[in-house]
C-alpha positions as CSV (number, residue, x, y, z in Angstrom):
1,M,17.7,-9.7,-6.4
2,Y,14.7,-12.1,-5.6
3,I,11.3,-10.9,-4.7
4,A,9.8,-12.7,-1.5
5,V,6.2,-13.8,-2.3
6,D,3.8,-15.0,0.5
7,A,2.4,-17.7,-1.3
8,M,0.2,-18.8,1.4
9,G,-1.5,-15.3,1.7
10,G,-4.9,-14.6,0.1
11,D,-8.1,-15.7,-0.6
12,H,-6.9,-17.7,-3.7
13,A,-3.8,-19.0,-2.2
14,P,-1.3,-20.7,-3.0
15,R,-2.9,-21.4,-6.4
16,A,-3.1,-17.9,-7.6
17,V,-0.1,-16.8,-6.1
18,V,2.2,-19.3,-7.6
19,R,0.5,-18.9,-10.9
20,G,1.0,-15.2,-10.8
21,A,4.7,-15.3,-9.8
22,L,5.3,-17.8,-12.6
23,R,3.7,-15.3,-14.8
24,A,5.9,-12.7,-13.6
25,V,9.0,-15.1,-14.2
26,Q,7.9,-16.1,-17.5
27,E,6.7,-12.5,-18.7
28,H,9.1,-9.9,-16.9
29,G,11.9,-12.1,-15.9
30,I,11.8,-11.2,-12.5
31,A,13.6,-13.5,-9.9
32,V,11.0,-14.8,-7.4
33,L,11.3,-16.4,-4.0
34,L,8.2,-18.3,-3.0
35,V,7.4,-18.4,0.6
36,G,5.1,-21.0,2.2
37,D,4.3,-25.0,2.2
38,R,6.9,-26.4,-0.2
39,E,4.8,-29.5,-1.2
40,A,1.8,-27.1,-1.9
41,I,4.1,-24.8,-3.7
42,V,5.4,-27.4,-6.0
43,R,2.4,-29.1,-6.6
44,E,0.9,-25.8,-7.7
45,L,3.9,-25.1,-9.6
46,A,3.5,-28.2,-11.3
47,E,0.2,-28.0,-12.4
48,A,0.9,-24.5,-14.0
49,G,3.7,-26.1,-16.2
50,G,6.4,-24.7,-13.8
51,Q,9.4,-25.9,-11.8
52,E,12.3,-24.6,-9.3
53,S,14.8,-22.7,-11.4
54,S,17.4,-20.1,-11.1
55,L,14.5,-17.5,-11.2
56,I,11.8,-19.3,-9.2
57,T,12.7,-20.9,-5.9
58,I,11.1,-22.3,-2.8
59,K,11.7,-21.4,0.9
60,H,9.7,-23.4,3.5
61,A,7.4,-21.9,5.8
62,A,5.1,-24.2,8.3
63,E,2.6,-21.9,9.1
64,T,0.1,-19.3,7.7
65,I,-1.3,-16.2,9.0
66,D,-5.1,-16.4,8.3
67,M,-6.7,-13.4,6.7
68,G,-9.0,-12.4,10.1
69,E,-6.6,-13.5,12.2
70,S,-5.5,-10.7,15.0
71,P,-2.2,-9.5,13.6
72,V,-0.5,-9.3,17.3
73,A,-1.7,-12.7,17.7
74,A,-0.2,-14.3,14.8
75,L,3.1,-12.4,15.1
76,R,3.6,-13.6,18.9
77,S,2.4,-17.2,18.1
78,K,3.3,-18.1,14.7
79,R,7.4,-17.6,14.5
80,D,7.5,-19.7,11.2
81,S,4.6,-18.0,9.3
82,S,5.2,-17.6,5.6
83,L,4.8,-13.9,5.9
84,R,7.4,-13.6,8.6
85,V,9.9,-15.8,6.6
86,A,9.2,-13.8,3.8
87,F,10.1,-10.6,6.0
88,Q,13.2,-12.3,7.4
89,E,14.5,-13.0,3.9
90,V,14.3,-9.1,3.0
91,K,15.9,-8.1,6.4
92,A,18.7,-10.7,5.6
93,G,19.2,-9.2,2.3
94,Q,18.5,-12.2,0.6
95,A,15.2,-10.5,-0.9
96,G,14.7,-7.1,-1.8
97,A,10.7,-6.8,-1.4
98,V,8.0,-8.6,0.4
99,V,4.5,-9.4,-1.9
100,S,1.4,-10.6,-0.1
101,A,-2.1,-10.7,-0.8
102,G,-2.7,-11.9,3.1
103,N,-3.4,-10.1,6.2
104,T,-2.9,-6.5,5.7
105,G,-2.7,-5.8,9.6
106,A,0.0,-8.7,9.7
107,V,1.8,-6.9,6.8
108,M,2.1,-3.6,8.3
109,A,3.0,-4.9,12.0
110,L,5.8,-7.1,10.4
111,A,7.1,-4.6,8.3
112,I,7.0,-2.2,11.1
113,T,9.0,-4.5,13.7
114,M,11.1,-6.1,11.1
115,L,12.2,-3.8,8.9
116,G,11.7,-0.3,10.7
117,T,11.2,2.9,9.1
118,L,13.3,4.5,6.5
119,Q,15.5,7.6,7.9
120,G,13.2,10.6,8.1
121,V,10.0,8.8,8.1
122,D,7.5,9.4,11.0
123,R,4.9,6.8,9.8
124,P,4.5,4.9,6.6
125,A,1.8,5.1,4.3
126,I,-0.1,3.1,2.0
127,V,-0.3,4.3,-1.6
128,T,-3.2,2.9,-3.7
129,V,-3.7,3.8,-7.6
130,I,-6.8,5.0,-8.7
131,P,-8.2,5.6,-12.1
132,T,-8.9,9.0,-13.6
133,L,-9.8,10.5,-16.9
134,G,-6.3,11.1,-17.6
135,G,-5.1,8.0,-16.4
136,R,-4.6,7.0,-12.8
137,A,-3.5,8.9,-9.7
138,C,-1.6,7.6,-6.7
139,L,-3.7,8.2,-3.3
140,L,-2.0,8.1,0.0
141,D,-2.4,7.4,3.1
142,A,-5.1,4.7,2.0
143,G,-5.4,3.2,5.7
144,A,-2.4,3.1,7.4
145,N,-2.5,6.1,9.5
146,V,-6.1,7.4,11.1
147,E,-4.8,10.4,12.7
148,C,-2.0,12.3,11.0
149,K,0.0,15.4,11.8
150,P,1.0,18.3,9.1
151,L,4.3,16.6,9.1
152,H,3.5,13.4,8.1
153,L,1.0,14.7,5.3
154,V,4.4,16.4,4.0
155,Q,6.2,13.1,3.9
156,F,3.3,11.5,2.3
157,A,3.5,14.1,-0.6
158,I,7.4,13.9,-0.9
159,M,7.0,10.0,-0.9
160,G,4.2,10.0,-3.2
161,E,5.6,12.0,-5.5
162,I,8.7,9.9,-6.0
163,Y,6.8,6.8,-6.1
164,A,4.5,8.7,-9.2
165,R,7.5,9.3,-11.1
166,I,9.6,6.3,-10.7
167,V,6.8,3.6,-10.8
168,R,4.3,5.3,-12.5
169,G,6.5,7.3,-15.0
170,V,5.0,10.8,-14.4
171,I,7.7,13.4,-15.3
172,S,6.4,15.9,-12.9
173,P,3.8,15.0,-10.8
174,R,1.0,17.3,-9.5
175,V,0.6,16.8,-6.1
176,G,-2.5,18.3,-4.0
177,I,-3.9,17.9,-0.4
178,L,-7.6,16.4,-0.3
179,S,-9.6,18.9,1.2
180,N,-13.4,20.5,1.4
181,G,-12.5,23.3,-0.8
182,E,-9.8,25.0,-2.9
183,E,-9.3,28.5,-1.1
184,D,-6.4,28.4,1.6
185,S,-9.0,29.2,4.0
186,K,-10.4,25.6,3.7
187,G,-9.7,22.5,5.3
188,T,-8.6,21.8,9.1
189,D,-5.5,23.0,11.1
190,T,-3.8,20.0,9.8
191,T,-4.0,20.4,6.4
192,R,-3.7,24.1,6.3
193,L,-0.3,24.0,7.9
194,A,0.7,21.2,5.8
195,H,-0.8,23.3,2.7
196,E,1.6,26.2,3.9
197,M,4.7,23.6,4.0
198,L,4.3,22.1,0.9
199,K,4.1,25.3,-1.0
200,K,7.7,26.1,0.1
201,L,9.0,22.6,-1.1
202,P,10.6,22.1,-4.8
203,I,7.7,20.1,-5.7
204,N,5.0,20.4,-8.2
205,Y,2.5,21.5,-5.5
206,I,-0.6,22.8,-6.9
207,G,-2.7,23.3,-3.8
208,Y,-5.8,21.8,-2.2
209,V,-8.1,19.3,-4.2
210,E,-12.0,18.2,-3.6
211,G,-13.3,15.0,-3.3
212,R,-14.7,15.7,-6.9
213,D,-11.2,16.0,-8.1
214,L,-10.2,12.4,-7.2
215,N,-11.1,10.9,-10.6
216,S,-10.7,14.0,-12.7
217,G,-7.1,13.9,-13.7
218,K,-6.4,17.4,-11.9
219,V,-3.5,16.0,-10.2
220,D,-1.1,12.8,-10.2
221,V,-0.7,12.4,-6.1
222,I,-3.5,13.0,-3.6
223,V,-2.5,13.4,0.0
224,T,-4.8,12.7,2.9
225,D,-4.7,11.0,6.4
226,G,-5.7,7.2,6.2
227,F,-9.0,7.5,7.8
228,T,-10.3,9.9,4.8
229,G,-8.3,8.1,2.3
230,N,-9.8,5.0,3.0
231,V,-13.2,6.4,3.0
232,A,-12.8,8.0,-0.3
233,L,-11.6,4.4,-1.6
234,K,-14.5,2.6,-0.3
235,T,-16.9,5.2,-1.8
236,M,-15.6,5.1,-5.1
237,E,-15.9,1.2,-4.9
238,G,-19.4,1.3,-3.8
239,F,-20.4,3.7,-6.2
240,W,-18.9,1.2,-9.1
241,H,-20.8,-1.2,-7.8
242,F,-24.1,0.8,-7.9
243,L,-23.2,1.8,-11.2
244,Q,-22.9,-2.0,-12.5
245,G,-26.1,-2.9,-11.0
246,N,-28.0,-0.1,-12.9
247,L,-26.5,-0.6,-16.1
248,R,-27.3,-4.4,-15.9
249,T,-30.9,-3.3,-15.1
250,L,-30.7,-1.0,-17.9
251,F,-29.4,-3.1,-20.5
252,A,-31.5,-6.1,-19.5
253,S,-35.0,-4.3,-19.1
254,Q,-35.7,-4.0,-22.9
255,W,-34.8,-4.8,-26.3
256,R,-33.5,-1.5,-26.8
257,G,-31.4,-1.7,-23.9
258,R,-29.9,-4.9,-25.3
259,L,-29.1,-3.3,-28.3
260,A,-27.5,-0.5,-27.0
261,Y,-25.2,-3.0,-24.9
262,L,-24.1,-4.6,-28.2
263,L,-23.1,-1.2,-29.8
264,I,-21.2,-0.1,-26.6
265,R,-20.0,-3.3,-25.1
266,S,-16.5,-2.7,-26.4
267,S,-16.2,0.5,-24.8
268,L,-17.9,-0.7,-21.6
269,A,-15.1,-3.3,-21.4
270,N,-12.4,-0.7,-21.6
271,L,-14.0,0.9,-18.9
272,Q,-13.8,-2.3,-16.8
273,A,-10.1,-2.5,-17.5
274,T,-9.6,0.8,-16.2
275,L,-11.4,0.2,-13.0
276,D,-9.5,-3.5,-12.4
277,Y,-7.4,-3.4,-9.6
278,A,-5.7,-6.3,-11.0
279,E,-3.8,-4.2,-13.6
280,V,-2.5,-2.0,-10.8
281,G,-1.5,-5.3,-8.9
282,G,-0.8,-4.0,-5.2
283,A,-0.8,-1.0,-2.7
284,P,3.0,-0.2,-1.5
285,L,3.8,0.4,2.0
286,L,6.1,3.3,1.6
287,G,8.5,4.4,4.1
288,V,9.7,1.1,5.5
289,N,13.4,0.3,5.4
290,G,12.5,-2.2,2.5
291,L,9.7,-2.8,0.1
292,A,6.5,-4.2,0.8
293,I,3.7,-4.5,-1.6
294,I,0.2,-5.4,0.0
295,A,-2.2,-7.0,-2.9
296,H,-5.6,-7.5,-2.6
297,G,-7.0,-10.4,-0.5
298,A,-8.9,-11.6,-4.0
299,S,-6.1,-11.1,-6.1
300,T,-5.9,-13.1,-9.3
301,P,-2.9,-14.4,-10.7
302,K,-2.8,-11.2,-12.8
303,A,-3.1,-9.3,-10.0
304,I,0.1,-11.1,-8.2
305,K,2.0,-10.8,-11.5
306,N,1.5,-7.0,-11.4
307,A,2.1,-6.6,-7.7
308,I,5.5,-8.5,-8.2
309,R,6.2,-5.9,-11.3
310,V,5.6,-3.1,-9.3
311,A,7.8,-4.4,-6.4
312,D,10.7,-5.1,-9.1
313,E,10.3,-1.5,-10.8
314,S,10.4,0.1,-6.8
315,L,13.7,-1.8,-6.4
316,R,15.5,-1.0,-9.7
317,G,14.3,2.6,-9.4
318,G,16.2,2.8,-6.0
319,I,12.9,4.2,-4.5
320,N,13.8,4.2,-0.9
321,Q,17.1,5.9,-1.3
322,Q,15.2,8.8,-3.1
323,I,12.8,9.1,-0.3
324,V,15.6,9.3,2.0
325,N,17.6,11.9,-0.1
326,S,14.2,14.1,-0.4
327,L,13.4,13.9,3.3
328,H,16.8,14.6,4.3
329,A,16.5,17.8,2.5
330,L,13.5,18.8,4.0
331,P,13.9,22.3,5.7
332,E,12.8,21.5,9.3
333,A,12.6,25.1,9.9
334,Y,8.8,24.9,8.5
335,V,8.1,22.2,11.1
336,S,7.2,22.8,14.8
337,P,9.7,21.2,16.9
338,V,7.3,20.3,19.4
339,E,5.2,18.5,16.8
340,L,8.2,16.7,15.2
341,K,9.4,15.5,18.4
342,R,6.0,14.3,19.3
343,G,5.0,12.7,16.2
344,R,8.5,10.6,16.1
345,K,7.8,9.4,19.8
346,F,4.3,8.4,18.9
347,W,5.5,6.1,16.2
348,S,8.4,4.6,18.4
349,Q,6.0,4.0,20.8
350,L,3.8,2.1,18.2
351,K,6.6,-0.1,17.2
352,E,7.5,-1.0,20.8
353,R,4.4,-2.0,21.7
354,F,4.0,-4.5,18.6
355,R,7.7,-5.7,19.8
356,S,6.5,-6.0,23.7
357,R,3.2,-7.5,23.0
358,E,4.6,-10.0,20.3
359,H,6.9,-11.1,23.3
360,A,4.3,-11.1,25.9
361,E,2.9,-14.0,26.9
362,L,-0.4,-12.1,28.0
363,P,-0.6,-9.0,25.8
364,G,-2.8,-6.6,27.8
365,I,-3.1,-3.1,26.8
366,E,-4.3,-1.3,30.1
367,P,-1.2,-0.6,31.4
368,Q,-0.1,1.4,28.4
369,V,-3.2,3.0,28.3
370,E,-2.8,4.3,31.8
371,E,0.7,5.7,30.6
372,D,-0.7,7.5,27.8
373,K,-3.2,9.4,29.7
374,R,-0.7,10.3,32.4
375,E,2.0,11.9,29.7
376,K,-1.1,13.3,28.1
377,K,-2.0,15.2,31.4
378,H,1.6,16.2,32.0
379,E,2.1,17.8,28.7
């Protein structure tokens, strides 16, 4: 089964993407389908010393979705984009997963509209792997869902636990909900209800974890809503840049600093490797009826290679079927029927909005907003 790679997505496409795909073929024996401008892909393959073969093939797509382009506008106008064609290959069963370093919003929108969600999943979630003292931990959601219900957090926990076991190789992943304290009384109404539900499920749930535990190694799976998760990730990234700047100043200021750098530079290199996003490769969008890996926009060939590796490991591990099986066994007695109905109604409306605006000539949103207000008033 091929991994469909959006060869035109990312800041350094198609060169970095093609070279990363070639490395995945050479080092891991993964079959790759490069989607995009055939002429450009053939040229980059030749320059990298590769060519089409049984493990690396090309599917032509004439258009590209730019990084800053509106996802809805791109879905409506660009019917032959490399990203859309890649998803078409997965939907048709010709490829097992999509890997893209391109427009994140477009990846999510196409995954929702073309693949749909897995049975039992109300909202897909982005999983990001972050460094810890004991190795790495999975954080989800990392930005797909700004507002969440307790049921969504429970589903995130189950999907994250499965991902940590299958792809990260953790035998019994420890799962925690991100909160402002460890006591049961802490958190919000949403986290408290999710907390009570998760305590009753057959997973290694350890309870609340605080922000200081993100990198401590206390848990293997950290569950939160997309807004909080994205802020946490950006905070960690910002602090690392702050620390790098201060270390440069410290080591360059005096001769003692330069001497200290010579003594510990190998340790600093190891730390840099631990924090390098290229080692992780990409962030899976879990919960869609297929596999989609969202790579960093500035991905290097190494990052693309590892993103393809993650897609292949997820596919071989049957991660989607395990998610479906686990959610099917979720006791709905722990979930409010009203909340369950509203959560699924919201996601169905969102998918319909993408579809209707994709096909509309002038995609206005005012009528839908008024309809939402009427429904809320009625409820």
